[in-house]
C-alpha positions in Angstrom: 0.0 0.0 0.0 1.6 3.3 -1.0 1.9 6.0 1.5 0.2 9.3 1.0 2.3 12.3 0.0 3.1 14.7 2.9 1.4 17.6 1.1 -1.8 15.6 0.7 -1.9 14.5 4.4 -1.1 18.0 5.5 -3.9 19.4 3.3 -6.4 16.8 4.7 -5.3 17.6 8.2 -5.8 21.3 7.6 -9.3 20.7 6.1 -10.2 18.5 9.1 -9.1 21.2 11.5 -11.2 23.8 9.6 -14.3 21.5 9.6 -13.8 20.8 13.3 -13.7 24.5 14.1 -16.8 25.1 12.0 -18.7 22.4 13.9 -18.1 24.2 17.2 -18.7 27.7 15.9 -22.0 29.4 16.8 -22.9 32.1 14.3 -23.1 35.7 15.6 -26.7 36.1 14.4 -27.8 33.0 16.4 -26.2 34.4 19.6 -27.8 37.7 19.0 -31.3 36.2 18.5 -31.1 33.9 21.5 -30.0 36.7 23.8 -32.8 38.9 22.5 -35.4 36.2 23.1 -33.9 35.6 26.6 -34.1 39.3 27.4 -37.7 39.5 26.3 -38.7 36.4 28.4 -36.9 37.7 31.5 -38.4 41.1 31.0 -41.9 39.7 30.8 -41.4 37.6 33.9 -40.0 40.5 35.9 -42.9 42.7 34.9 -45.4 40.1 36.1 -43.6 39.8 39.4 -43.5 43.6 39.8 -47.2 44.0 39.3 -47.9 41.8 42.3 -51.3 40.1 42.8 -54.1 41.5 40.7 -56.8 40.8 43.3 -55.3 41.3 46.7 -57.5 40.1 49.6 -58.9 43.2 51.4 
């Protein structure tokens, strides 16, 4: 079985490293969207808590 040339194995290693990084990379738009949704949900929760009970017992 012939060995691969060093250039080919180096290129394949470089490509594997690039694909590995891409698989762990989270796009900036996704982070922005998730943080916006999280802020909206937390804001709604805190507004409900701040209102207090709507029918307090007299």
